[in-house]
C-alpha positions, 0 to 999 in steps of 0.5 A: 499500500502506498504511503498515505493511503489506507485500506478499507479496513483501516478506514472502517473506524472513520466510516462508523461516523455518521455522514462519513463515507469512504471518500471522506474517510480517505480525506480524514485519513490523509489529515492524520485522523484514524478514528472518531476519537481523533476528531473530538474537540477539533475545530471543523473550520480548521479541518475544512481549511486544511482539506482545501489546502491539501486539495489545492482548491476550494472544497464544497462547503458541504464538507464543512457541514460533514466535519461539524457533524463528525466533530459533534459525534466524536465530542459527545456521548449523547446525540440528537439524532437530527444532528447526526445528519450533515445537512442539519449543520449548514447554518449551525455552529458547534455549541 
C-alpha cells in the first residue's frame, strides 16, 4: 500500500461516524485522523481549511457541514439524532 493511503479495513473506524463515507474517510485519513476519537473537540473550520489546502482548491462547503457533524459525534456521548445528519449543520455552529 502506498504511503498515505489506507485500506478499507483501516478506514472502517472513520466510516462508523455518521455522514462519513469512504471518500470522506480517505480525506480524514490523509489529515492524520484514524478514528472518531481523533476528531473530538477539533475545530471543523480548521479541518475544512486544511482539506482545501491539501486539495489545492476550494472544497464544496458541504464538507464543512460533514466535519461539524463528525466533530459533534466524536465530542459527545449523547446525540440528537437530527444532528447526526450533515445537512442539519449548514447554518449551525458547534455549541
